[in-house]
mmCIF file of the C-alpha atoms, coordinates in Angstrom:
data_MODEL
# 
_entry.id   MODEL 
# 
loop_
_atom_site.group_PDB 
_atom_site.id 
_atom_site.type_symbol 
_atom_site.label_atom_id 
_atom_site.label_alt_id 
_atom_site.label_comp_id 
_atom_site.label_asym_id 
_atom_site.label_entity_id 
_atom_site.label_seq_id 
_atom_site.pdbx_PDB_ins_code 
_atom_site.Cartn_x 
_atom_site.Cartn_y 
_atom_site.Cartn_z 
_atom_site.occupancy 
_atom_site.B_iso_or_equiv 
_atom_site.pdbx_formal_charge 
_atom_site.auth_seq_id 
_atom_site.auth_comp_id 
_atom_site.auth_asym_id 
_atom_site.auth_atom_id 
_atom_site.pdbx_PDB_model_num 
ATOM 1  C CA . MET A 1 1  ? 4.048  33.747  6.338  1.00 0.00 ? 1  MET A CA 1 
ATOM 2  C CA . GLY A 1 2  ? 0.733  34.659  4.745  1.00 0.00 ? 2  GLY A CA 1 
ATOM 3  C CA . TRP A 1 3  ? 1.704  32.845  1.551  1.00 0.00 ? 3  TRP A CA 1 
ATOM 4  C CA . ILE A 1 4  ? 1.529  29.504  3.403  1.00 0.00 ? 4  ILE A CA 1 
ATOM 5  C CA . ILE A 1 5  ? -2.114 30.096  4.234  1.00 0.00 ? 5  ILE A CA 1 
ATOM 6  C CA . LEU A 1 6  ? -2.773 31.292  0.693  1.00 0.00 ? 6  LEU A CA 1 
ATOM 7  C CA . TYR A 1 7  ? -1.163 28.262  -0.970 1.00 0.00 ? 7  TYR A CA 1 
ATOM 8  C CA . ALA A 1 8  ? -2.030 25.615  1.643  1.00 0.00 ? 8  ALA A CA 1 
ATOM 9  C CA . PRO A 1 9  ? -4.627 23.860  -0.565 1.00 0.00 ? 9  PRO A CA 1 
ATOM 10 C CA . LEU A 1 10 ? -2.178 23.660  -3.466 1.00 0.00 ? 10 LEU A CA 1 
ATOM 11 C CA . ILE A 1 11 ? 0.651  22.445  -1.235 1.00 0.00 ? 11 ILE A CA 1 
ATOM 12 C CA . GLY A 1 12 ? -1.624 19.797  0.275  1.00 0.00 ? 12 GLY A CA 1 
ATOM 13 C CA . LEU A 1 13 ? -2.811 18.668  -3.147 1.00 0.00 ? 13 LEU A CA 1 
ATOM 14 C CA . LEU A 1 14 ? 0.748  18.358  -4.450 1.00 0.00 ? 14 LEU A CA 1 
ATOM 15 C CA . PHE A 1 15 ? 1.806  16.467  -1.339 1.00 0.00 ? 15 PHE A CA 1 
ATOM 16 C CA . PHE A 1 16 ? -0.987 13.912  -1.620 1.00 0.00 ? 16 PHE A CA 1 
ATOM 17 C CA . VAL A 1 17 ? -0.544 13.467  -5.381 1.00 0.00 ? 17 VAL A CA 1 
ATOM 18 C CA . ALA A 1 18 ? 3.155  12.825  -4.845 1.00 0.00 ? 18 ALA A CA 1 
ATOM 19 C CA . PHE A 1 19 ? 2.380  10.450  -1.950 1.00 0.00 ? 19 PHE A CA 1 
ATOM 20 C CA . PHE A 1 20 ? -0.146 8.549   -4.087 1.00 0.00 ? 20 PHE A CA 1 
ATOM 21 C CA . ALA A 1 21 ? 2.323  8.265   -6.974 1.00 0.00 ? 21 ALA A CA 1 
ATOM 22 C CA . VAL A 1 22 ? 5.125  6.992   -4.727 1.00 0.00 ? 22 VAL A CA 1 
ATOM 23 C CA . MET A 1 23 ? 2.839  4.466   -3.013 1.00 0.00 ? 23 MET A CA 1 
ATOM 24 C CA . THR A 1 24 ? 1.522  3.220   -6.362 1.00 0.00 ? 24 THR A CA 1 
ATOM 25 C CA . VAL A 1 25 ? 5.024  2.665   -7.720 1.00 0.00 ? 25 VAL A CA 1 
ATOM 26 C CA . TRP A 1 26 ? 6.108  1.011   -4.472 1.00 0.00 ? 26 TRP A CA 1 
ATOM 27 C CA . LEU A 1 27 ? 3.106  -1.332  -4.358 1.00 0.00 ? 27 LEU A CA 1 
ATOM 28 C CA . TYR A 1 28 ? 3.307  -2.424  -7.981 1.00 0.00 ? 28 TYR A CA 1 
ATOM 29 C CA . ARG A 1 29 ? 7.030  -3.104  -8.118 1.00 0.00 ? 29 ARG A CA 1 
ATOM 30 C CA . PRO A 1 30 ? 7.779  -6.666  -9.251 1.00 0.00 ? 30 PRO A CA 1 
ATOM 31 C CA . LYS A 1 31 ? 9.577  -7.601  -6.043 1.00 0.00 ? 31 LYS A CA 1 
ATOM 32 C CA . SER A 1 32 ? 6.434  -7.151  -3.921 1.00 0.00 ? 32 SER A CA 1 
ATOM 33 C CA . LYS A 1 33 ? 4.334  -9.738  -5.820 1.00 0.00 ? 33 LYS A CA 1 
ATOM 34 C CA . GLN A 1 34 ? 5.571  -12.650 -3.702 1.00 0.00 ? 34 GLN A CA 1 
ATOM 35 C CA . GLN A 1 35 ? 4.792  -10.804 -0.490 1.00 0.00 ? 35 GLN A CA 1 
ATOM 36 C CA . PHE A 1 36 ? 1.268  -9.925  -1.623 1.00 0.00 ? 36 PHE A CA 1 
ATOM 37 C CA . ASP A 1 37 ? 0.654  -13.503 -2.748 1.00 0.00 ? 37 ASP A CA 1 
ATOM 38 C CA . ALA A 1 38 ? 1.646  -14.661 0.732  1.00 0.00 ? 38 ALA A CA 1 
ATOM 39 C CA . PHE A 1 39 ? -0.711 -12.092 2.285  1.00 0.00 ? 39 PHE A CA 1 
ATOM 40 C CA . ALA A 1 40 ? -3.526 -13.264 -0.011 1.00 0.00 ? 40 ALA A CA 1 
ATOM 41 C CA . ASN A 1 41 ? -3.165 -16.840 1.252  1.00 0.00 ? 41 ASN A CA 1 
ATOM 42 C CA . ILE A 1 42 ? -3.302 -15.996 4.972  1.00 0.00 ? 42 ILE A CA 1 
ATOM 43 C CA . PRO A 1 43 ? -7.047 -16.798 5.307  1.00 0.00 ? 43 PRO A CA 1 
ATOM 44 C CA . PHE A 1 44 ? -6.457 -20.270 3.891  1.00 0.00 ? 44 PHE A CA 1 
ATOM 45 C CA . GLU A 1 45 ? -3.566 -21.230 6.188  1.00 0.00 ? 45 GLU A CA 1 
ATOM 46 C CA . ASP A 1 46 ? -5.878 -22.529 8.929  1.00 0.00 ? 46 ASP A CA 1 
ATOM 47 C CA . ASP A 1 47 ? -7.649 -24.755 6.413  1.00 0.00 ? 47 ASP A CA 1 
ATOM 48 C CA . LEU A 1 48 ? -4.337 -26.129 5.201  1.00 0.00 ? 48 LEU A CA 1 
ATOM 49 C CA . LYS A 1 49 ? -3.203 -26.845 8.763  1.00 0.00 ? 49 LYS A CA 1 
ATOM 50 C CA . GLU A 1 50 ? -6.469 -28.645 9.549  1.00 0.00 ? 50 GLU A CA 1 
ATOM 51 C CA . ALA A 1 51 ? -6.201 -30.690 6.353  1.00 0.00 ? 51 ALA A CA 1 
ATOM 52 C CA . ARG A 1 52 ? -2.649 -31.739 7.238  1.00 0.00 ? 52 ARG A CA 1 
ATOM 53 C CA . ASP A 1 53 ? -3.605 -32.712 10.772 1.00 0.00 ? 53 ASP A CA 1 
ATOM 54 C CA . GLU A 1 54 ? -6.433 -35.002 9.664  1.00 0.00 ? 54 GLU A CA 1 
# 
């Protein structure tokens, strides 16, 4: 059980490096571009609605 305390920093570092790598691959996959483009346009939706209503 003492080895967990001894290697805790290394285990934590490996966990967060693996998490960062998985998140980076997941975020930059080609399929997600459309979703992020839609998220990027959210602030402008109110302006588009107001322009249509006028």
